[in-house]
C-alpha positions as CSV (number, residue, x, y, z in Angstrom):
1,M,-183.2,110.5,207.5
2,A,-185.3,110.6,210.6
3,G,-184.2,114.1,211.3
4,G,-185.4,115.2,207.9
5,C,-188.7,113.5,208.4
6,V,-189.1,115.2,211.8
7,A,-188.2,118.6,210.5
8,G,-190.4,118.2,207.5
9,T,-193.5,117.2,209.4
10,L,-193.3,118.5,213.0
11,L,-191.3,121.7,212.5
12,Q,-193.0,123.2,209.5
13,N,-194.0,126.8,209.5
14,P,-197.2,127.2,207.5
15,G,-196.9,131.0,207.4
16,P,-195.3,132.9,204.6
17,M,-191.5,133.5,204.6
18,R,-190.4,136.7,206.3
19,V,-187.6,138.4,204.4
20,N,-185.8,141.5,205.4
21,P,-187.3,144.5,203.6
22,A,-183.9,145.7,202.6
23,L,-183.4,142.5,200.6
24,L,-186.7,143.0,198.9
25,S,-185.9,146.6,197.9
26,E,-182.4,145.5,196.7
27,M,-183.9,142.8,194.5
28,K,-186.5,145.3,193.1
29,G,-183.5,147.5,192.3
30,Y,-182.2,144.7,190.1
31,G,-185.5,144.4,188.3
32,M,-186.7,141.4,190.2
33,N,-190.3,141.5,191.4
34,V,-190.4,138.6,193.8
35,S,-192.4,137.8,196.9
36,F,-191.6,135.0,199.4
37,P,-194.8,133.1,200.1
38,E,-192.6,130.0,200.3
39,L,-188.9,129.3,200.9
40,I,-188.0,129.4,197.2
41,P,-189.7,132.0,195.0
42,N,-191.3,130.4,191.9
43,S,-190.6,133.5,189.9
44,L,-186.8,132.8,190.2
45,F,-186.8,129.0,190.2
46,N,-188.9,127.4,187.6
47,W,-188.5,125.6,184.2
48,R,-189.3,128.8,182.2
49,V,-186.5,130.7,183.9
50,L,-184.1,127.8,183.6
51,L,-184.6,127.7,179.8
52,N,-183.4,131.3,179.1
53,L,-180.1,133.2,179.6
54,N,-180.5,133.4,183.4
55,G,-181.0,129.7,183.6
56,F,-178.0,129.0,181.4
57,L,-175.9,131.2,183.7
58,M,-177.1,129.3,186.8
59,I,-176.3,126.0,185.1
60,A,-172.9,127.2,184.0
61,G,-172.2,128.6,187.5
62,G,-173.0,125.2,188.9
63,F,-170.5,123.5,186.6
64,L,-167.9,126.1,187.4
65,V,-168.4,125.5,191.2
66,G,-167.9,121.8,190.6
67,F,-164.8,122.4,188.4
68,G,-163.3,124.7,191.0
69,T,-163.9,122.3,193.8
70,R,-162.1,119.6,191.9
71,W,-159.3,121.8,190.8
72,A,-158.8,123.2,194.4
73,G,-158.7,119.7,195.8
74,G,-161.7,120.2,198.0
75,C,-164.6,122.4,198.9
76,T,-164.5,125.7,200.9
77,S,-165.6,124.1,204.1
78,G,-163.2,121.2,203.7
79,H,-160.2,123.5,203.2
80,S,-161.4,126.1,205.8
81,I,-162.2,123.7,208.6
82,M,-160.1,120.6,208.1
83,G,-157.2,122.1,206.2
84,L,-156.7,125.1,208.4
85,S,-157.0,123.0,211.6
86,N,-154.2,120.8,210.3
87,L,-152.1,123.9,209.5
88,Q,-151.9,123.0,205.8
89,W,-150.4,125.8,203.7
90,P,-152.5,125.0,200.5
91,S,-155.7,125.2,202.5
92,L,-154.8,128.7,203.8
93,V,-154.1,129.8,200.2
94,A,-157.3,128.2,199.0
95,T,-159.4,129.7,201.8
96,I,-158.0,133.2,201.2
97,S,-158.7,132.8,197.4
98,F,-162.3,131.5,198.1
99,M,-163.1,134.4,200.4
100,A,-161.5,137.1,198.1
101,G,-163.3,135.6,195.0
102,G,-166.6,135.4,196.9
103,F,-166.4,139.0,198.1
104,F,-165.5,140.3,194.7
105,M,-168.3,138.3,193.0
106,A,-171.0,139.2,195.5
107,N,-170.1,142.9,195.8
108,V,-168.7,143.9,192.4
109,L,-169.7,141.5,189.6
110,L,-173.1,140.2,190.8
111,P,-174.8,143.7,191.0
112,V,-173.7,144.5,187.5
113,I,-174.9,141.1,186.2
114,L,-178.2,141.3,187.9
115,K,-178.9,144.8,186.6
116,H,-178.4,143.7,183.0
117,L,-180.5,140.5,183.1
118,T,-184.2,140.4,182.5
119,W,-186.4,138.6,184.9
């Protein structure tokens, strides 16, 4: 708790967030017109966005992450760090599945989904 207080008060950066220009152009390619004056863009994370299709998908995704964590018997870092260090076969299978699913989602499905959503 003390570390959070120190980071929040003494280590603040009052300037705007600096984001890689390639990320900004990629997001514009998906139809998102965002700037990063703060850490979390208000145009993506607000109540108005949460109450439409995009918000429903974010909520559903959160529930699916929780369900997957429970079904897999632990989270990605738990399986990858603790399970693999203990040479547990199920953790190796789970880690490979997490990585393959993450790469597929981020590089194949997510660009298609983002292009069809309205922001």
